[in-house]
C-alpha positions in Angstrom: -5.8 178.8 56.3 -7.5 177.2 53.2 -9.8 174.3 53.8 -9.3 171.1 51.9 -11.9 168.6 51.0 -11.0 165.0 51.0 -13.2 162.7 49.0 -13.5 159.2 50.2 -14.7 156.1 48.4 -17.7 154.3 49.8 -17.0 151.1 51.6 -18.1 147.9 49.9 -20.0 145.4 52.0 -18.5 141.9 52.1 -20.0 139.6 49.5 -22.5 137.2 50.9 -22.1 133.5 50.6 -25.0 133.5 48.1 -23.2 136.0 45.9 -20.0 134.0 46.0 -21.9 130.8 45.2 -23.5 132.4 42.2 -20.1 133.7 41.0 -18.5 130.2 41.4 -21.4 128.5 39.6 -21.3 131.0 36.8 -17.6 130.5 36.3 -17.9 126.7 36.4 -20.7 126.8 33.8 -18.6 129.0 31.6 -15.6 126.7 31.8 -17.9 123.7 30.9 -19.3 125.5 27.9 -15.8 126.7 26.7 -14.4 123.2 27.0 -17.3 121.8 25.1 -16.7 124.3 22.3 -12.9 123.5 22.4 -13.8 119.8 21.9 -15.6 120.6 18.7 -12.6 122.2 17.0 -10.6 120.2 14.4 -6.8 120.0 14.3 -6.5 122.9 11.9 -8.6 125.2 14.0 -6.6 124.2 17.1 -3.4 125.1 15.4 -4.8 128.5 14.7 -5.3 129.2 18.4 -1.9 127.7 19.3 -3.0 124.3 20.7 -2.2 120.8 19.6 -4.9 118.1 19.8 -3.3 116.5 22.8 -3.4 119.7 24.8 -7.0 120.3 23.8 -8.0 116.7 24.9 -6.2 117.3 28.2 -8.1 120.5 28.8 -11.4 119.0 27.7 -11.0 116.1 30.1 -10.8 118.3 33.1 -14.0 118.4 35.3 -16.0 121.6 35.1 -15.0 122.7 38.6 -11.3 122.6 37.9 -9.7 125.8 36.4 
């Protein structure tokens, strides 16, 4: 009878609270920076990306922790 070899994937350790905190802070900082750049765009540039100024203001007024 032929032998078969089953390859298994290594188990990933659960992410530490420190790792999750760093991930959350990085994402929040990125949102803050993106909203800041969005606030710098004029109406013509906003139209190019499919937003109107009111939508952009609404997005820019969100706090950094809110997706």
